[in-house]
Short mmCIF file of the C-alpha atoms (twelve columns), coordinates in Angstrom:
data_MODEL
# 
_entry.id   MODEL 
# 
loop_
_atom_site.group_PDB 
_atom_site.id 
_atom_site.type_symbol 
_atom_site.label_atom_id 
_atom_site.label_alt_id 
_atom_site.label_comp_id 
_atom_site.label_asym_id 
_atom_site.label_seq_id 
_atom_site.Cartn_x 
_atom_site.Cartn_y 
_atom_site.Cartn_z 
_atom_site.pdbx_PDB_model_num 
ATOM 1   C CA . MET A 1   -54.661 45.980 44.605 1 
ATOM 2   C CA . ASP A 2   -51.998 47.954 42.745 1 
ATOM 3   C CA . LYS A 3   -51.171 46.600 39.313 1 
ATOM 4   C CA . LYS A 4   -47.596 45.432 38.776 1 
ATOM 5   C CA . THR A 5   -45.684 46.651 35.753 1 
ATOM 6   C CA . ILE A 6   -44.342 43.665 33.820 1 
ATOM 7   C CA . ALA A 7   -41.781 44.059 31.045 1 
ATOM 8   C CA . VAL A 8   -42.032 41.258 28.469 1 
ATOM 9   C CA . LEU A 9   -38.894 40.811 26.375 1 
ATOM 10  C CA . PHE A 10  -39.055 39.071 22.992 1 
ATOM 11  C CA . GLY A 11  -37.075 38.518 19.781 1 
ATOM 12  C CA . GLY A 12  -33.306 38.669 20.177 1 
ATOM 13  C CA . CYS A 13  -30.227 38.331 17.961 1 
ATOM 14  C CA . SER A 14  -30.418 34.544 18.126 1 
ATOM 15  C CA . SER A 15  -31.192 31.801 15.627 1 
ATOM 16  C CA . GLU A 16  -34.293 31.150 17.774 1 
ATOM 17  C CA . TYR A 17  -35.747 34.611 17.134 1 
ATOM 18  C CA . ASP A 18  -38.869 33.252 15.394 1 
ATOM 19  C CA . VAL A 19  -39.602 30.820 18.230 1 
ATOM 20  C CA . SER A 20  -39.362 33.705 20.703 1 
ATOM 21  C CA . LEU A 21  -41.979 35.703 18.791 1 
ATOM 22  C CA . SER A 22  -44.447 32.797 18.925 1 
ATOM 23  C CA . SER A 23  -43.810 32.157 22.626 1 
ATOM 24  C CA . ALA A 24  -44.040 35.838 23.564 1 
ATOM 25  C CA . ALA A 25  -47.280 36.342 21.651 1 
ATOM 26  C CA . SER A 26  -48.896 33.551 23.689 1 
ATOM 27  C CA . VAL A 27  -47.500 34.909 26.975 1 
ATOM 28  C CA . ILE A 28  -48.730 38.452 26.243 1 
ATOM 29  C CA . GLU A 29  -52.151 37.136 25.213 1 
ATOM 30  C CA . ASN A 30  -52.559 35.245 28.485 1 
ATOM 31  C CA . LEU A 31  -51.220 37.784 31.000 1 
ATOM 32  C CA . ASN A 32  -54.135 39.229 32.963 1 
ATOM 33  C CA . THR A 33  -54.231 42.972 32.237 1 
ATOM 34  C CA . ASP A 34  -56.512 43.473 35.257 1 
ATOM 35  C CA . LYS A 35  -53.466 42.500 37.347 1 
ATOM 36  C CA . TYR A 36  -50.572 43.718 35.209 1 
ATOM 37  C CA . ASP A 37  -49.562 46.737 33.169 1 
ATOM 38  C CA . LEU A 38  -47.520 45.359 30.275 1 
ATOM 39  C CA . VAL A 39  -44.437 46.997 28.803 1 
ATOM 40  C CA . LEU A 40  -43.406 45.200 25.619 1 
ATOM 41  C CA . ILE A 41  -39.762 45.297 24.556 1 
ATOM 42  C CA . GLY A 42  -38.654 43.723 21.311 1 
ATOM 43  C CA . ILE A 43  -35.071 43.011 20.330 1 
ATOM 44  C CA . THR A 44  -34.429 42.877 16.589 1 
ATOM 45  C CA . ARG A 45  -32.312 40.205 14.903 1 
ATOM 46  C CA . GLU A 46  -29.535 42.802 14.786 1 
ATOM 47  C CA . GLY A 47  -29.762 43.420 18.537 1 
ATOM 48  C CA . THR A 48  -31.624 46.753 18.645 1 
ATOM 49  C CA . TRP A 49  -33.913 47.177 21.675 1 
ATOM 50  C CA . LEU A 50  -37.271 48.856 20.974 1 
ATOM 51  C CA . ARG A 51  -40.306 49.497 23.154 1 
ATOM 52  C CA . TYR A 52  -43.322 48.247 21.229 1 
ATOM 53  C CA . ARG A 53  -46.919 49.439 21.654 1 
ATOM 54  C CA . GLY A 54  -48.661 47.602 18.811 1 
ATOM 55  C CA . ASN A 55  -50.824 44.501 18.558 1 
ATOM 56  C CA . ILE A 56  -49.902 40.892 19.227 1 
ATOM 57  C CA . GLU A 57  -50.445 39.691 15.656 1 
ATOM 58  C CA . ASP A 58  -47.672 41.941 14.396 1 
ATOM 59  C CA . ILE A 59  -45.302 40.218 16.842 1 
ATOM 60  C CA . ARG A 60  -46.350 36.816 15.484 1 
ATOM 61  C CA . ASN A 61  -45.910 38.037 11.909 1 
ATOM 62  C CA . ASP A 62  -42.549 39.709 12.647 1 
ATOM 63  C CA . CYS A 63  -43.561 43.170 11.510 1 
ATOM 64  C CA . TRP A 64  -43.619 44.655 15.022 1 
ATOM 65  C CA . HIS A 65  -40.323 46.511 14.442 1 
ATOM 66  C CA . THR A 66  -41.772 48.407 11.441 1 
ATOM 67  C CA . HIS A 67  -44.155 50.367 13.685 1 
ATOM 68  C CA . LEU A 68  -43.301 54.060 13.639 1 
ATOM 69  C CA . ASP A 69  -44.005 54.463 17.357 1 
ATOM 70  C CA . CYS A 70  -41.291 51.964 18.397 1 
ATOM 71  C CA . THR A 71  -38.813 53.800 20.610 1 
ATOM 72  C CA . PRO A 72  -35.177 52.925 21.367 1 
ATOM 73  C CA . SER A 73  -34.977 51.634 24.936 1 
ATOM 74  C CA . PHE A 74  -32.817 49.684 27.374 1 
ATOM 75  C CA . PHE A 75  -32.612 48.604 31.008 1 
ATOM 76  C CA . SER A 76  -30.319 50.698 33.115 1 
ATOM 77  C CA . PRO A 77  -27.668 48.697 34.997 1 
ATOM 78  C CA . SER A 78  -27.847 51.399 37.670 1 
ATOM 79  C CA . ARG A 79  -29.871 50.110 40.612 1 
ATOM 80  C CA . GLU A 80  -31.261 53.526 41.498 1 
ATOM 81  C CA . VAL A 81  -33.259 53.469 38.234 1 
ATOM 82  C CA . LYS A 82  -34.809 49.968 38.296 1 
ATOM 83  C CA . GLY A 83  -36.606 50.605 35.073 1 
ATOM 84  C CA . LEU A 84  -36.669 50.977 31.321 1 
ATOM 85  C CA . ILE A 85  -35.016 54.009 29.777 1 
ATOM 86  C CA . GLU A 86  -36.587 55.212 26.505 1 
ATOM 87  C CA . LEU A 87  -35.241 57.762 24.072 1 
ATOM 88  C CA . VAL A 88  -38.273 59.846 23.069 1 
ATOM 89  C CA . HIS A 89  -37.237 62.528 20.566 1 
ATOM 90  C CA . THR A 90  -34.449 64.303 22.443 1 
ATOM 91  C CA . GLU A 91  -35.457 63.227 25.955 1 
ATOM 92  C CA . TYR A 92  -34.959 60.153 28.100 1 
ATOM 93  C CA . HIS A 93  -38.060 58.766 29.804 1 
ATOM 94  C CA . VAL A 94  -37.919 56.217 32.616 1 
ATOM 95  C CA . THR A 95  -40.634 53.591 33.163 1 
ATOM 96  C CA . PRO A 96  -40.277 51.790 36.528 1 
ATOM 97  C CA . ILE A 97  -40.490 47.998 36.137 1 
ATOM 98  C CA . ASP A 98  -41.579 45.548 38.856 1 
ATOM 99  C CA . VAL A 99  -40.685 42.283 37.077 1 
ATOM 100 C CA . VAL A 100 -39.065 41.395 33.750 1 
ATOM 101 C CA . PHE A 101 -40.390 38.350 31.897 1 
ATOM 102 C CA . PRO A 102 -37.738 37.329 29.334 1 
ATOM 103 C CA . VAL A 103 -39.290 35.222 26.566 1 
ATOM 104 C CA . LEU A 104 -36.026 34.833 24.663 1 
ATOM 105 C CA . HIS A 105 -34.603 31.524 23.495 1 
ATOM 106 C CA . GLY A 106 -30.999 30.572 22.798 1 
ATOM 107 C CA . LYS A 107 -27.928 32.797 22.692 1 
ATOM 108 C CA . TYR A 108 -28.177 36.179 24.460 1 
ATOM 109 C CA . GLY A 109 -31.551 35.168 25.879 1 
ATOM 110 C CA . GLU A 110 -31.181 32.111 28.092 1 
ATOM 111 C CA . ASP A 111 -27.391 31.797 28.308 1 
ATOM 112 C CA . GLY A 112 -26.867 34.097 31.299 1 
ATOM 113 C CA . THR A 113 -25.957 37.274 29.409 1 
ATOM 114 C CA . LEU A 114 -29.360 38.948 29.769 1 
ATOM 115 C CA . GLN A 115 -29.732 37.565 33.288 1 
ATOM 116 C CA . GLY A 116 -26.434 39.210 34.257 1 
ATOM 117 C CA . LEU A 117 -27.709 42.574 33.025 1 
ATOM 118 C CA . LEU A 118 -30.937 42.178 34.997 1 
ATOM 119 C CA . GLU A 119 -29.036 41.174 38.138 1 
ATOM 120 C CA . LEU A 120 -26.948 44.341 37.790 1 
ATOM 121 C CA . SER A 121 -30.118 46.410 37.373 1 
ATOM 122 C CA . GLY A 122 -31.695 44.973 40.517 1 
ATOM 123 C CA . ILE A 123 -34.990 44.332 38.723 1 
ATOM 124 C CA . PRO A 124 -36.575 40.959 39.611 1 
ATOM 125 C CA . PHE A 125 -36.976 38.646 36.621 1 
ATOM 126 C CA . VAL A 126 -38.643 35.365 35.724 1 
ATOM 127 C CA . GLY A 127 -36.451 32.285 35.506 1 
ATOM 128 C CA . CYS A 128 -32.967 31.090 36.363 1 
ATOM 129 C CA . ASP A 129 -30.186 33.421 37.461 1 
ATOM 130 C CA . MET A 130 -27.054 34.236 35.473 1 
ATOM 131 C CA . LEU A 131 -24.907 31.326 36.648 1 
ATOM 132 C CA . SER A 132 -27.608 28.676 36.357 1 
ATOM 133 C CA . SER A 133 -28.624 29.920 32.896 1 
ATOM 134 C CA . ALA A 134 -25.021 29.795 31.673 1 
ATOM 135 C CA . LEU A 135 -24.424 26.316 33.100 1 
ATOM 136 C CA . CYS A 136 -27.621 24.863 31.638 1 
ATOM 137 C CA . MET A 137 -26.867 26.364 28.222 1 
ATOM 138 C CA . ASP A 138 -23.437 24.703 28.133 1 
ATOM 139 C CA . LYS A 139 -24.007 20.998 27.429 1 
ATOM 140 C CA . GLU A 140 -20.485 20.034 28.454 1 
ATOM 141 C CA . LEU A 141 -20.544 21.787 31.841 1 
ATOM 142 C CA . ALA A 142 -24.115 20.761 32.663 1 
ATOM 143 C CA . HIS A 143 -23.306 17.096 31.980 1 
ATOM 144 C CA . LYS A 144 -20.120 17.209 34.051 1 
ATOM 145 C CA . LEU A 145 -21.921 18.625 37.088 1 
ATOM 146 C CA . VAL A 146 -24.868 16.244 36.838 1 
ATOM 147 C CA . LYS A 147 -22.595 13.232 36.322 1 
ATOM 148 C CA . ALA A 148 -20.512 14.223 39.363 1 
ATOM 149 C CA . GLU A 149 -23.678 13.877 41.457 1 
ATOM 150 C CA . GLY A 150 -24.214 10.290 40.288 1 
ATOM 151 C CA . ILE A 151 -26.815 10.782 37.546 1 
ATOM 152 C CA . ASP A 152 -26.241 8.944  34.257 1 
ATOM 153 C CA . THR A 153 -25.169 10.924 31.209 1 
ATOM 154 C CA . ALA A 154 -24.207 9.778  27.727 1 
ATOM 155 C CA . ARG A 155 -20.472 9.190  27.128 1 
ATOM 156 C CA . SER A 156 -19.074 12.139 25.226 1 
ATOM 157 C CA . LEU A 157 -16.075 14.251 24.318 1 
ATOM 158 C CA . THR A 158 -15.726 17.983 23.787 1 
ATOM 159 C CA . VAL A 159 -13.663 19.627 21.056 1 
ATOM 160 C CA . ASP A 160 -12.814 23.158 20.000 1 
ATOM 161 C CA . LYS A 161 -11.595 24.611 16.722 1 
ATOM 162 C CA . ARG A 162 -7.944  24.545 17.752 1 
ATOM 163 C CA . GLU A 163 -7.806  20.751 17.895 1 
ATOM 164 C CA . ARG A 164 -6.616  18.670 14.947 1 
ATOM 165 C CA . MET A 165 -9.486  16.991 13.131 1 
ATOM 166 C CA . GLU A 166 -7.598  13.683 12.744 1 
ATOM 167 C CA . GLU A 167 -7.177  13.372 16.512 1 
ATOM 168 C CA . VAL A 168 -10.812 14.329 17.166 1 
ATOM 169 C CA . LEU A 169 -12.131 11.744 14.698 1 
ATOM 170 C CA . SER A 170 -9.949  9.020  16.203 1 
ATOM 171 C CA . ALA A 171 -11.079 9.809  19.756 1 
ATOM 172 C CA . ALA A 172 -14.754 10.068 18.776 1 
ATOM 173 C CA . GLN A 173 -14.687 6.733  16.964 1 
ATOM 174 C CA . SER A 174 -14.077 4.981  20.280 1 
ATOM 175 C CA . LEU A 175 -17.542 6.092  21.456 1 
ATOM 176 C CA . GLY A 176 -19.133 3.940  18.740 1 
ATOM 177 C CA . PHE A 177 -21.578 4.969  16.028 1 
ATOM 178 C CA . PRO A 178 -24.188 6.374  15.750 1 
ATOM 179 C CA . LEU A 179 -23.173 9.601  17.467 1 
ATOM 180 C CA . PHE A 180 -24.729 13.007 18.000 1 
ATOM 181 C CA . VAL A 181 -22.645 16.067 17.173 1 
ATOM 182 C CA . LYS A 182 -23.881 19.168 18.986 1 
ATOM 183 C CA . PRO A 183 -22.869 22.800 19.395 1 
ATOM 184 C CA . ALA A 184 -22.136 23.041 23.137 1 
ATOM 185 C CA . ARG A 185 -24.234 26.198 23.556 1 
ATOM 186 C CA . SER A 186 -27.215 26.183 21.229 1 
ATOM 187 C CA . GLY A 187 -30.909 25.469 21.676 1 
ATOM 188 C CA . SER A 188 -33.859 24.010 19.763 1 
ATOM 189 C CA . SER A 189 -31.581 21.263 18.355 1 
ATOM 190 C CA . LEU A 190 -29.998 23.806 15.998 1 
ATOM 191 C CA . GLY A 191 -26.691 22.642 14.543 1 
ATOM 192 C CA . ILE A 192 -27.146 19.054 15.771 1 
ATOM 193 C CA . THR A 193 -26.410 16.119 13.474 1 
ATOM 194 C CA . LYS A 194 -26.827 12.381 13.970 1 
ATOM 195 C CA . VAL A 195 -23.873 10.660 12.288 1 
ATOM 196 C CA . HIS A 196 -23.249 7.027  11.350 1 
ATOM 197 C CA . ASN A 197 -19.700 7.010  9.962  1 
ATOM 198 C CA . MET A 198 -16.423 8.945  9.873  1 
ATOM 199 C CA . LYS A 199 -17.365 11.024 6.836  1 
ATOM 200 C CA . GLU A 200 -20.649 12.143 8.411  1 
ATOM 201 C CA . LEU A 201 -18.822 12.809 11.683 1 
ATOM 202 C CA . ALA A 202 -16.351 15.197 10.038 1 
ATOM 203 C CA . SER A 203 -19.187 16.982 8.249  1 
ATOM 204 C CA . GLY A 204 -21.266 17.151 11.440 1 
ATOM 205 C CA . ILE A 205 -18.392 18.685 13.407 1 
ATOM 206 C CA . GLU A 206 -17.874 21.300 10.706 1 
ATOM 207 C CA . HIS A 207 -21.600 22.122 10.747 1 
ATOM 208 C CA . ALA A 208 -21.734 22.376 14.565 1 
ATOM 209 C CA . PHE A 209 -18.791 24.794 14.520 1 
ATOM 210 C CA . THR A 210 -20.915 27.232 12.497 1 
ATOM 211 C CA . HIS A 211 -23.106 27.579 15.621 1 
ATOM 212 C CA . ASP A 212 -20.484 27.565 18.399 1 
ATOM 213 C CA . ASN A 213 -16.731 27.358 18.894 1 
ATOM 214 C CA . LYS A 214 -17.142 24.386 21.219 1 
ATOM 215 C CA . VAL A 215 -18.691 21.100 20.080 1 
ATOM 216 C CA . VAL A 216 -19.872 18.059 22.019 1 
ATOM 217 C CA . ILE A 217 -19.764 14.591 20.419 1 
ATOM 218 C CA . GLU A 218 -22.138 12.324 22.288 1 
ATOM 219 C CA . GLN A 219 -22.945 8.626  22.338 1 
ATOM 220 C CA . ASN A 220 -26.409 7.646  21.106 1 
ATOM 221 C CA . ILE A 221 -28.762 6.358  23.824 1 
ATOM 222 C CA . ASP A 222 -31.094 3.555  22.774 1 
ATOM 223 C CA . GLY A 223 -34.513 4.382  24.175 1 
ATOM 224 C CA . PHE A 224 -36.878 7.357  24.088 1 
ATOM 225 C CA . GLU A 225 -36.947 10.908 25.425 1 
ATOM 226 C CA . VAL A 226 -39.080 12.072 28.357 1 
ATOM 227 C CA . GLY A 227 -39.505 15.576 29.727 1 
ATOM 228 C CA . CYS A 228 -40.449 17.242 33.001 1 
ATOM 229 C CA . ALA A 229 -41.874 20.739 33.475 1 
ATOM 230 C CA . VAL A 230 -40.432 22.036 36.762 1 
ATOM 231 C CA . LEU A 231 -41.971 25.115 38.397 1 
ATOM 232 C CA . GLY A 232 -40.723 26.719 41.596 1 
ATOM 233 C CA . ASN A 233 -37.797 27.975 43.647 1 
ATOM 234 C CA . SER A 234 -36.894 26.115 46.846 1 
ATOM 235 C CA . ASP A 235 -39.842 23.676 46.737 1 
ATOM 236 C CA . PRO A 236 -40.726 23.171 43.076 1 
ATOM 237 C CA . MET A 237 -43.593 21.172 41.605 1 
ATOM 238 C CA . ILE A 238 -43.368 18.967 38.508 1 
ATOM 239 C CA . GLY A 239 -46.065 18.518 35.885 1 
ATOM 240 C CA . VAL A 240 -47.134 15.309 34.184 1 
ATOM 241 C CA . VAL A 241 -44.191 13.611 32.415 1 
ATOM 242 C CA . ASP A 242 -44.358 13.633 28.613 1 
ATOM 243 C CA . GLU A 243 -42.694 11.430 25.999 1 
ATOM 244 C CA . ILE A 244 -41.441 12.017 22.475 1 
ATOM 245 C CA . GLU A 245 -42.173 9.233  20.010 1 
ATOM 246 C CA . LEU A 246 -39.784 9.528  17.085 1 
ATOM 247 C CA . ASN A 247 -40.261 8.263  13.573 1 
ATOM 248 C CA . GLY A 248 -37.239 10.100 12.181 1 
ATOM 249 C CA . HIS A 249 -33.573 10.199 13.218 1 
ATOM 250 C CA . PHE A 250 -34.002 12.623 16.136 1 
ATOM 251 C CA . PHE A 251 -36.113 15.510 17.446 1 
ATOM 252 C CA . ASP A 252 -34.514 18.245 15.313 1 
ATOM 253 C CA . TYR A 253 -35.513 21.910 14.927 1 
ATOM 254 C CA . SER A 254 -38.048 21.181 12.195 1 
ATOM 255 C CA . GLU A 255 -39.708 18.355 14.136 1 
ATOM 256 C CA . LYS A 256 -39.892 20.346 17.372 1 
ATOM 257 C CA . TYR A 257 -42.136 22.918 15.766 1 
ATOM 258 C CA . SER A 258 -43.967 20.864 13.113 1 
ATOM 259 C CA . LEU A 259 -44.342 17.343 14.602 1 
ATOM 260 C CA . ASN A 260 -44.601 16.093 11.002 1 
ATOM 261 C CA . SER A 261 -43.289 12.624 11.823 1 
ATOM 262 C CA . SER A 262 -43.091 12.676 15.639 1 
ATOM 263 C CA . LYS A 263 -45.670 12.510 18.384 1 
ATOM 264 C CA . ILE A 264 -45.833 13.827 21.948 1 
ATOM 265 C CA . HIS A 265 -47.468 11.467 24.442 1 
ATOM 266 C CA . LEU A 266 -48.890 13.195 27.511 1 
ATOM 267 C CA . PRO A 267 -48.733 11.425 29.862 1 
ATOM 268 C CA . ALA A 268 -45.671 9.406  28.867 1 
ATOM 269 C CA . ARG A 269 -46.247 5.693  28.248 1 
ATOM 270 C CA . ILE A 270 -44.484 4.636  31.441 1 
ATOM 271 C CA . ASP A 271 -45.785 3.190  34.701 1 
ATOM 272 C CA . GLU A 272 -46.278 5.275  37.855 1 
ATOM 273 C CA . VAL A 273 -43.146 3.965  39.577 1 
ATOM 274 C CA . THR A 274 -40.983 4.898  36.575 1 
ATOM 275 C CA . ALA A 275 -42.707 8.284  36.267 1 
ATOM 276 C CA . SER A 276 -41.879 8.976  39.930 1 
ATOM 277 C CA . LYS A 277 -38.222 8.088  39.333 1 
ATOM 278 C CA . VAL A 278 -38.131 10.375 36.284 1 
ATOM 279 C CA . LYS A 279 -39.559 13.240 38.362 1 
ATOM 280 C CA . GLU A 280 -37.085 12.613 41.190 1 
ATOM 281 C CA . THR A 281 -34.202 12.681 38.702 1 
ATOM 282 C CA . ALA A 282 -35.506 15.888 37.095 1 
ATOM 283 C CA . LEU A 283 -35.797 17.552 40.498 1 
ATOM 284 C CA . SER A 284 -32.237 16.541 41.405 1 
ATOM 285 C CA . ILE A 285 -30.914 17.946 38.108 1 
ATOM 286 C CA . TYR A 286 -32.885 21.182 38.633 1 
ATOM 287 C CA . LYS A 287 -31.274 21.628 42.053 1 
ATOM 288 C CA . ILE A 288 -27.767 20.541 41.008 1 
ATOM 289 C CA . LEU A 289 -27.730 23.194 38.280 1 
ATOM 290 C CA . GLY A 290 -29.134 25.870 40.598 1 
ATOM 291 C CA . CYS A 291 -32.363 26.421 38.670 1 
ATOM 292 C CA . ARG A 292 -35.157 28.604 39.946 1 
ATOM 293 C CA . GLY A 293 -38.483 29.790 38.586 1 
ATOM 294 C CA . PHE A 294 -38.934 27.257 35.822 1 
ATOM 295 C CA . ALA A 295 -37.186 24.914 33.415 1 
ATOM 296 C CA . ARG A 296 -37.878 21.869 31.297 1 
ATOM 297 C CA . VAL A 297 -35.617 18.947 32.137 1 
ATOM 298 C CA . ASP A 298 -35.191 16.422 29.307 1 
ATOM 299 C CA . MET A 299 -33.963 12.867 29.865 1 
ATOM 300 C CA . PHE A 300 -33.790 9.538  28.057 1 
ATOM 301 C CA . MET A 301 -35.443 6.351  29.216 1 
ATOM 302 C CA . ALA A 302 -32.810 3.880  28.052 1 
ATOM 303 C CA . THR A 303 -33.807 0.391  26.923 1 
ATOM 304 C CA . ASP A 304 -31.704 -1.018 29.777 1 
ATOM 305 C CA . GLY A 305 -33.875 0.850  32.317 1 
ATOM 306 C CA . ARG A 306 -31.499 3.729  33.078 1 
ATOM 307 C CA . ILE A 307 -32.674 7.347  33.248 1 
ATOM 308 C CA . VAL A 308 -30.062 9.372  31.334 1 
ATOM 309 C CA . PHE A 309 -29.790 13.164 31.485 1 
ATOM 310 C CA . ASN A 310 -30.107 14.991 28.166 1 
ATOM 311 C CA . GLU A 311 -30.464 18.749 28.752 1 
ATOM 312 C CA . VAL A 312 -32.196 21.554 30.633 1 
ATOM 313 C CA . ASN A 313 -34.070 24.332 28.847 1 
ATOM 314 C CA . THR A 314 -34.210 27.349 31.164 1 
ATOM 315 C CA . ILE A 315 -36.636 29.260 28.910 1 
ATOM 316 C CA . PRO A 316 -38.529 26.486 27.118 1 
ATOM 317 C CA . GLY A 317 -40.992 27.091 24.294 1 
ATOM 318 C CA . PHE A 318 -44.061 28.836 25.684 1 
ATOM 319 C CA . THR A 319 -46.742 28.823 23.002 1 
ATOM 320 C CA . SER A 320 -50.150 27.499 24.051 1 
ATOM 321 C CA . SER A 321 -49.226 24.194 22.373 1 
ATOM 322 C CA . SER A 322 -45.657 23.917 23.749 1 
ATOM 323 C CA . ARG A 323 -44.543 21.001 25.879 1 
ATOM 324 C CA . TYR A 324 -43.766 22.969 29.047 1 
ATOM 325 C CA . PRO A 325 -47.179 24.612 29.618 1 
ATOM 326 C CA . ASN A 326 -48.972 21.483 28.398 1 
ATOM 327 C CA . MET A 327 -47.300 19.297 31.046 1 
ATOM 328 C CA . LEU A 328 -48.363 21.706 33.796 1 
ATOM 329 C CA . GLN A 329 -51.856 22.077 32.353 1 
ATOM 330 C CA . ALA A 330 -52.166 18.276 32.469 1 
ATOM 331 C CA . SER A 331 -51.490 18.647 36.227 1 
ATOM 332 C CA . GLY A 332 -54.485 20.965 36.616 1 
ATOM 333 C CA . MET A 333 -53.028 24.451 36.099 1 
ATOM 334 C CA . THR A 334 -54.254 26.867 33.462 1 
ATOM 335 C CA . TYR A 335 -51.850 28.718 31.179 1 
ATOM 336 C CA . ALA A 336 -52.739 31.992 32.961 1 
ATOM 337 C CA . ASN A 337 -52.119 30.343 36.377 1 
ATOM 338 C CA . ILE A 338 -48.633 29.313 35.232 1 
ATOM 339 C CA . LEU A 339 -47.801 32.896 34.236 1 
ATOM 340 C CA . ASP A 340 -49.124 34.258 37.552 1 
ATOM 341 C CA . LYS A 341 -47.012 31.749 39.470 1 
ATOM 342 C CA . LEU A 342 -43.865 32.604 37.489 1 
ATOM 343 C CA . LEU A 343 -44.286 36.307 38.227 1 
ATOM 344 C CA . GLU A 344 -44.929 35.551 41.895 1 
ATOM 345 C CA . LEU A 345 -41.771 33.406 42.070 1 
ATOM 346 C CA . ALA A 346 -39.740 36.186 40.417 1 
ATOM 347 C CA . ALA A 347 -40.974 38.772 42.897 1 
ATOM 348 C CA . ASP A 348 -40.148 36.429 45.793 1 
ATOM 349 C CA . GLY A 349 -36.574 36.084 44.529 1 
# 
């Protein structure tokens, strides 16, 4: 069997750069090199693309880009190339690529921009397409589409920098405190604040605007968060449902990657009937938003029994201890099996 050439993309000029390095290191470690030839492409915080030939630990430790043999490289948008172009001394070298595996989180990684480039290039890639990625990244648009199909979402309002703060505060107050203030297009809970009064609301809006020029102010849902790992294209499977038990205000960036005061329950502490309803809702959301390949769908189990949509992560954390692979591993898959399946799904389109 001929080995496929897989390009693994990591890093990125995003506030989730560090998370990408951890995820990519685990992916690279678990890809079967008897089946795949790996081409590693790092993107620096500044946005420089470099082909990397060093070891995995230097990716984890963020010194990969200091290697002297890193070469400037990029994907050609020209479909006759279907590969990586490298600048080696004064020459351009082309490496044909069978599948791209983007392990990039947040802006310029899972927001449709990279996916648009790959669609232009004609190279198959792991995960959602350009439109689906962009929709899922935008909390306002994702919620509007899901709500239009009859799935519960939290009451919210969206504001941009051109609106007068006095009017925004007045409108938001009608939602009732506490509220969550979120950048519309940011991941890993970056820029999110839970606010309990008008002063905190104004401060939270100002903080969210440092991450995006569009901000969503959302009603708090009493209950707890559950997640579903969805894997597939037209007929996806769903792993075991997990649950986040919070001891703090919310599952912020620090808690997501430290779990200092939170706990993940796998399986979630819900009965089988409820778990089935959660999975059905996740599958509906996945299809409504046009997802393919994989995504983690996060919802709230409200105290009144409702299942309320929270968000979709189209490139969720992928370390060996991350929620997405753990939910599928609890269903009987190995980490390596998950990667094989993702590459198979990408090749199938």
